[in-house]
N, C-alpha and C positions, 0 to 999 in steps of 0.2 A: 201867175202864182192861179189857180183855179179854187172857185170856191162855192161851199154847199149852194145848189140851187134855191132850196126852199128858204136861206135864210140869210144870206150872203155873206156869212163869216170863214174866216178859214173850217177847216178840216184838220183836226189837232189828233194826233196820231202820239198820246203820252204814254207812259209805259201803263196807267189805269185800264185806259182804252185799248193798248193792244192782249191788254192778260183778260178783257172783260172777252172780250172776239174769240180768241184762242178757245176760251171756256168753252161759247156758242160753239165752236168748232168739233173739241174733244165731244162732246156732248151729241151732236149730228155724226159724227162717225161712228160712234159705238152704235150707234142705233141700224145703220147701213150693213158693218162689217157685225154686229152679233148675229142681225138676220140671217145671213149666210149660213155661217155655224150651225145655230139651230135644226133649223131644217136639214141641214145636212142629217142630221143625227134621225129625224122623225119621218127622214121619206120615205122606208117604205112601208111604212102606219097608216102615210097619206097615202101614196098610190092603193096602198090593200085600203082603203076603205073606200075610197074614190072610184073604185075600177080600173086604175091605169096602169098595172106589172109591166105588158107587154109594150108601153109605149112610155116608161119612165125617164128613159133620154131626155125628153121636153120640156120637161121640168128644168131640167139643169140647161137645158140648150136654150130657152123662151129666151131664161135671164140674162146668159150668159151675151147673148144676141143682141139685145134691145140694152145693155151697158154698155159693150163694144164701140156701138153705132153713134150713141149718144152723145159719147168721152170728147171729141171732135167738138162734136156740134156744143155745148156746155163751154169749151173751152173756148171758144172763137166767140159766142153771144158773148160770153163773158167781157173780154176785153171789148168788143164794139159797143156793149151794155150794158155795163156795169155787172156786179155780179151779186149783192145783193136779192135782189128782186128773183134773181134765178135760184138764188137757197134758196133762200120762200116755199119756191116754186117745185124745188125737188122733193124735198121733206114732205108738202101737204100730196104730192104725186104717190111717195114713198107710205105712207100712211095712210090713207086712202086703201088704196093696193095691198095692205096689210089686212084691211077690213073688210074687201073683197075676196082674199086667200081664205080667210075665219069661217064668211060666211058659203065658201062654194058651193053650189050645189053638186058637181062633180068634176071631174079629171079634168076635162078640156076647158070650161070654167076656170078652175084651177090654176092652170097657163096657162092663161089671157093675163090675169091679173096678177102674176110670179111676171111676165115680162112686165108690166107695165110697173112692177117694182122696181125691175130691172133700169126704168126711164127715169127713179129719180135712183137709184143706187148708185147708180153710173155719174150725176151730177152731183152727187154729196161728195165722194172718190176727189172727182177733179176741180173743183169748185172752192172744197177747201184746203187743197195745194195749194192751189191759185191765188186766193184769200192772203193765205201764210206769207205769200213771196211779196202780196199788193203792200204788207202793214209791218215788214220786220225785211231789215237788208240782208245780200249770202249775208253774212259776216256773223250777222248773228243768228242766221236763220236754223242754223245747224241743233241749237240749241232748244229750238221748237218745235222740226221737224221730226228728232228723237223721239218726241211722247207720242207726238200722232201715232209712228211707228211701233208704238207699244200696244196701242189700244185695239190693231189689231191683232195683237199676239196675247192679248188678254182674251180678246173676243175670240180664237181660234182655242182656246182653254176650256170660257167658259158656257160656250156655243153648246158643246156638245153635251156641257153637262149637263145642264139649264133644258134641254133638250130635250135628253134621256128623262131626266123626272118628270115635264110634260109625258110625255107621252106613257108613260110607268105608273103615275100617280094621278094623273089628269086624265087629259087628250091632248093630241095632236095639235087642235086647234088653238091651241095656248100658247103656241110657236107665234104662233099671232097675233092673240092679241096680246100677247104682251107689249107689242111694236106702237102699240094706241096710247096708253098713257105717255111714252117713252116716246113719241114721237111727235104730240102735243105737249110736252113740253121742251121738247128741242125746239119745236115751231115757235113758243113763245120767246123763249131763252135767245134766240137768233135774232127773233123781232125785236126785243129792247134792246140786246146789247149790239147786234150787229148792224153798227150805225156805217154804210158804206154811203158813196159818194156812186149816182146811178148818168148815163149818157143815153143821149139819140145817134143813130147808126149815119154816120155821114155815106155811103154809098148803100148799094141794094144787097139784098143778101142772098149769098152765094148760092141759090136754090139748084141749081144744076148740082152743083159740086156735092152740097149735102145728100142730094139724091142717087149718085153716082158711086159718093163713098158709102152709102148706104146698101147700093147694090151690090159693089166687092164686097162688104162687109158680110153680105148674108150669105154670098155665094161661099167666102170662108170658110164661114161656121160649119154650113151643110157638105161641105168638101170634107172637112178633116170629119163630120159627125158620120155619114156614108162610108166614107175610109174607113174608119175607130170603128162603123157598126157592123156585125157578122151578116145580118141578109144580107148585105152590098161589098163593101172589103176595095180593098184598093184596082183591082180587077173592074168593077159594073162600071159600067155604059152611063148605068144614074151618077154614080159617083165624079167622072169626068166632066161627063155633062158639066155640072159645078164646076169644074175646075176651068172648062173655057169660060163659064159665065166670069169667074170672078179677071180672070185674064182683060176680057172685051171690055167689064166693067172697071176696074183699075186702069188702064190705058182709056179709054174715056175721061175717067176722074181726071189723068192727071194731064191729060190735052183741056177741058173745059178749065183746069187750073190757069193753065197758063195764058188763058186769058182774061179770066173774070179782074174787075176792076178789085177787091177785097178776097180773095180765096178763102175757103172754110183751112185749108192748110196752103200757106203760101210756099212755093216750092223755094223761094231764098233762101229756107229753113234748110235746106238738104245742100248749100252749099258754102253752111256752116261747118267746119270742118270739126268742135268742140260737140257741134247738139249730135252729130250723124254719129262720133264713136258714141259718145254715152248710151244712146239710143238704141248703136246697136249692141253697146253690150245688156241693157235692158233687155231689149231680143233674142239675146241667146239666152240668159238665163232664165228669163220667163218658161222656154222648153226643157230647160232642164229641171230647172224650179219647182214648176206645175209638176210635173211629170213623178217626183222625188216623192212628193208632199198629195198628188191623186192615190200612188200605190200603195206605201207603208202604212194608212190604217187598215186596206184591207191584210195586208199581213201578220199586222200587231194581234189583229182579233183571231185571225187563225193560230199563232204564235202564243197567243194568251188566254184564249177559251171563253174572251169574255166579251161581253156587248160591245157599241159601237162609240155607246156615252163612253162605257168606262176604257174603253181602251184608247178613248182621248185624254185619257189623263196619261195615257204612255208618254205624248207630245209633248207636255209639260216642258221636258228637259229642250228640246227648241227651240220653246217661246221665248224659256230664259235667257237663253241665250241670244236668240233674235232681238232681244228686249234689252240683255245687257249691253252686246257693241252698238246695235242703233242708239241709244240716249249717249254711251260712252264714243262713241267715234262723233254724234252731233256737237257735243258740247266741246268736244280735242280741237272741232276742226274751226269753230267761233272762237277758241282761243290763239288759234297757231298761223288761221287763214288760210290751211296746206289742207286740201283733198285727194290728192293722187294716190296715195301710198294708200286710201283706205280700201278703195279697191282691188289694187293688188293682192292687196293683203286678203280680204274678200272672196276672190276669184280661186287664190291659192290654196285657201282653207278650205272651201267646198270642192274639189278636189279629191283633198284630204281625203271629206268625211265621204263624197263617191266611191272612194279607190275603197273604204270601211266599208260600205253596203258589200263592195262587191267579196266581202268573207263571210255573209249571209248564210248559213245551214240550221239544221232545224233542231241541233242542241248547243245553237247561238244564247246564252241566257240572257233577263232580257233586260236586265242592271247595263248589261255592255250595248245593248243595241241604244236603251236610253242616252247612253254616253256620246255614240255612234249619233245621234239626232241631237244633242247638245253642241257637237263638232258641225253643223249643219247651220247649226241655227247661229251659233256665231259667225260663220262666214256670208250668211244670208245677211246678218244686219250690221255688216261693215259694206255691204252694196246697193242695195233696195232704195232707201234713203239718202244718200249722198250721190247716184244716179242722175236723182231729180230735182238735186238741189244742183249740181254741174252743171246741168240743161239750161234751169231759169241762170243762174249763175251768165250764161253765154248768147243771151237774149237781149233784145232790146225791151226794154218796161211795156215796151205796149205787143208783146207777142208773146207776154210770161204765161195767160191762160191758152194759149192756143199750144206753147211748146210745150208747157207739164201736160194739158190731153193728149198731143200728139209720141211722146212718151210712155205715154201709158198706154195710149191705141197702140202701139204695135209690140210693148212686153203682153201683152192680152192676145194679138194674133201669134205670136212667138209659144205662146201658153197653150193653145186652141191645134197648131200643132204636133207641138210634143207631145199634150196628153193624149191626140190622134193617133199617132204616129208610134208610140212607143205601149200604149193603150194596145196597139192594136199585136206589135210583137209579145207583148204578155201577157192577154187571151189566148190568144193562139197556142202561144208554148204550152203557158198552164192547160187550157184541157185538155191536151195531150198528157203529159203529167199525173193528172189529176184520174185520169181512166187510165193510166198503166197506175197509177197508185192502187186501186180498189181491183184492178185484173188481180193483183200479184197479191193481196186477201184473199180470193179465192171467186170472183163476183165474175157471172159471165158476161161477154162484150156488152148487153144489151142493156144487162146491172148497171156496169161498171159507169157506159156511158148515164144513163140518168141517175145516177148519185152521186157523178162528175159534176153535173147542171143545177143540182140541188142544194150543193154542200151547203149548210151554214153554221158558222163561227157557235153558234148555243148550243151543236152537238159533239162539239171535240172533247167533252169531257168525257163524253158517254162512251166512245169508239176506245176500243182497243190501242194497244200502245203501237202494237207495229204499226196499225193502219193511222193512226194520227201524227207520228214521225214520220211516215210516209207524204203525208197531206201538207203537214207543213213542209216538207223536203221539198213536194212540187209547187209549194209557192218560191221557199228559194230558190228552187233552181229555175225557174221562169222570173225572176225577181234580177239576175242578177247577170246574167247577159243583157236587160235594157240598162244597168248600171253602166256596164264597158260602152254600153252606145250612147250611152248622156256625155260622155266624160271627155271624149275630144269636144264637146261642145261648149264646155265649162274651157277645155283648153285658149280654145278663141276666145272667150268670153277675157280669160288672164291676158294674154296677147293683147286684144282692144284695150285692157285696161294700164299697159307700159306704154300704147303711145298717145295717152290721155292727153291735153295738152293741160299743165297747168297755171293758171292767169288768178291775176289778185281778185279777189272775191269785192264787189261793189257795196260801199257803203251808203247806199240810197238803197230803201225800199222802192217799188213800184208805183206806189202812191206820189212820195216824193218825187221822182225821178221823172213823172209823167205831171209833176205840177198841180196835182190834185189834193195835196195835203203837205202843214207841216210837221217833222219831227223833233224829237231832242230838245237841248236844253228850253228852246224857244217855241216849242209846241206849249210844256211845262208854265212858264213865265205865260206863256197869252191865256192858259186854261187861269191863270189863279185870278190876272188881271178879271177876267170875265164875271168869274166865282166873285171876288171882289165886289167887283160892278151891281151882281144882281142882288149880295145883300145891300149895299147902298139902297139900288132902290127897293126893296122891298122895304126896307128901314121909313 
């Protein structure tokens, strides 16, 4: 049995301690997830104020790149060194970077601080999932993972509303000011409540693995960015230069990992069929899910003629569906010990929802679109957290963080690829459709091109009925083919879920399995004895 270094007493995972730690995780997850959605609404105002409209993509790219790079690093270092100090560092980095964003004097300084925010945000995302696995056994973890997923749902609704409110009534800086008190509170809560053991590394840190993984991730993000960018595209030599860099860096990474004493991502994980299957489901779902989530708000803004903040309300049905099934599936998994049925149902429902999206047209009522989004959310809620649980349940306790972060990493890879490839298909067809819509309304070729490039949701209500319907149809006609392309990927996810092996859920949490803690009735008894002893000493 391992004891805490400071006192020599056993680390007791009582119910009270578990819920206290869980509360600290919820507060921290809310901090990072809320920030992403607040910024999405305020983005046009931010780039307009700082003078970076033509480079707006860098704000998203910087955050995504930093987050994706650090995921495996946080996962591995958490396994080796312990997660408490890393978690506190992640909160501090995120909060300090928020201050930098709020006071950034120019566009590129803002981009740098957004990247630093990503370094903190990636840690909050991965470490929170791994800490849950450390303190809660797999057969009970579902009821905890569900609320964590629900935090993202809540943020997805509250974020755009807050961001829109700040932009309309205060300034965009408040989208970052709000992180300062929330971040300080989250840090204090985590510092007080997140009592977890720390370790010392037994082997040298896999520096080369970190370098080559970071290089491969950077090449991947820029490969997809350049490919989906109108200035470069998939035929550009620059795009394929990044692609070549990706192949070289990934090959070097695999070579280094096969020889490292303690690799950042052990290749042995990829000999685990359950890990491979669940991670492949996450990758494929990432390709389809983020594409739909990325394109639908734009269509909703055009169809409703409302602002980004208000159109965000139209995503509430999706989040209600996601939160409902995420929490319900987690509770049912804890009760039954069975998980396989949920990804199967989830992928089937998601395929059905995307099929419904293929029927979108200019005359599709908003209430019906909201129903489609609800069905889509129901499907996602049955997959996202369950896949993470399956991965954690299939690996040794000393690889919990690494497996969790690797699964998330490949989902982000899928999101990058899907958004870039399908985004190119969407924007190419959309531009052509918009030009045709303005030409049909009597505009000259040059006027039609300039109008298509500068169309804004806020002017939709002032346009003639025929032109407005033509623009909405242009968006629908551009989106529908994309949905048809997404469906085969979701079918692959369904087939993979059919092959997912059902194994018993572990009855011990990660810390107990590693000999770092005591849980259950024994922990409650020992804590009661310690309390009684402390009271006797004071008396």
